N, C-alpha and C positions, 0 to 999 in steps of 0.2 A: 253718286250714280249718274252716269252719262245717258240722258234721255234719248239722244239721237242714236247712240249705239244700241240701246234697248229696242228702239223702234226699228232699226235696221235688222236686228236679229229676229224680232217678231214678224216683220214683213217677210223675211226669208222662210221662217217656219210656216207662216200662214199660206204660203204657196202650196203647201202640202195638206191643207185642211181637206178632210174627207178622203184622203189617199193613204195607202200604206207607205210608211216611211222606209225607204230603202237606201237613202244616201246620207245617213247620219255619220258623223265622225266616230260614233260609238258602234263598234262592230256588234256588240251585244244587242243594242237597240235594233240594228238591222236584222239580227237573228230573231228577235222577238216579233218583228214585223207588225208594229202597232199602226192603227189608223188614228191620225191626229184629229181630234174633235174640238179642241179649244186651245188657244194660245193667247195669253195675256201676260202683262208684266207680272212675274211671280206666280203665275198659275198656268198649269198645263193639264190637259185631259186627253187620254188616249184609250181606244178600244182595242182589246187583244182577243184573239181566238185561241183557246187552249188546244194546243196540238199534242199528239201522242208523245212526242219527245220532250214535252214540258211536264209530263205526269210522273207520278211515283208508281210503285208496284200495285197500288190500289186503284190506279187509273184516275187519280184526282191530281189537281195542280200541285206540283212539288213545292214544298215550303221554300226551298232555295231559289226556285224560279220566282216565286212571289216576292222574296226579299230582293232579288235582282231587278224585278220590275220597279219596286219602290225606290231602290238606290239609283237606278238608271234614270227614271223620270224626275227624281229630285235633282239629280245633277243637271239634267236638261233645263229644269226650271231655273236654276241659278244662272244658266246661260241667258235666259230671257230677261234677266234683270239689268243687263248692260253694264255689269261691273268690269272694271279693267283688271282687277286682281284675279288670281286663280284660287279655287277652293277645292278642298279634298274632304272626303267623309272621314270623320273621326269616331263617330258612333252611330249605330242603328239600333232602334228598339222596335220590335214588331209584335203585335197581338194578332193571332190567327183566330177567326171566329167561326168560319164555315168553309166547306169544300166547294170547289168548282171542278166539273168533270170535263174530260176530253170533249171538244166540240162546243163547250159553253163560250159565250162572249162575255168578257168582263170589262169593266171600265175602271181606270185608275185616274185619280185627280189629285193634284198637289196644291198646297197653299203655303205661304210663308207664315210661320207662327211668330218668330221674332228675328229681327235683323239687328245684330250688334256690330261693333267695329271689327271684331275678330271672328266671332262665331255667328253663323246663320243657323236657325232652327226651322226646319220645314216638316210638313206632314203630308202623307200620301194615304188616301183611302182607296181601297179596291172593292168595288161592288159587283154583284151578280144581278143585273137589272131584271132578268127573266123571273127571278124569285124575290125581287126587292129585298136583297140580303147584303149586308156588309160582310165581306169575307176576310178582310184584313185591314189593319191600320198601322202605319209605321211612321216613326219620327227619325230624323237624321240631324245630327249636328255637323255642320260643314265649317272647316277651319280655313281662314284666309292664309294662304301660303305665299302671297305676293304676286 
């Protein structure tokens, strides 16, 4: 791991602390419009506001959007690690525990579970702070593709 590359990337991200991310290389992240609240090597946390277009017919956060938040933030977390190789998602596993409604603010935070030579395993938890409730937890395996 190249510490200087990690620090460069973290410093770039930290310029957005407390602000809505609008200039991510991920168009999906720009659409999600998260507010960056923490950026460390291997750890990211963002706050999201559940908008109408993120909901299902029951007006709660769509499971696919929840999965997208998890996958997107985990990918951004790999970026913070300063690795020279590229990684791609090979599997996602998500448990859904509780709903979030339109207008709710949710917080997603990632951590590295295990860093192998070829596979990285990361976790993302999404919380609904207003109700002190875990709404989803996901794990992803990321494959080193060079």
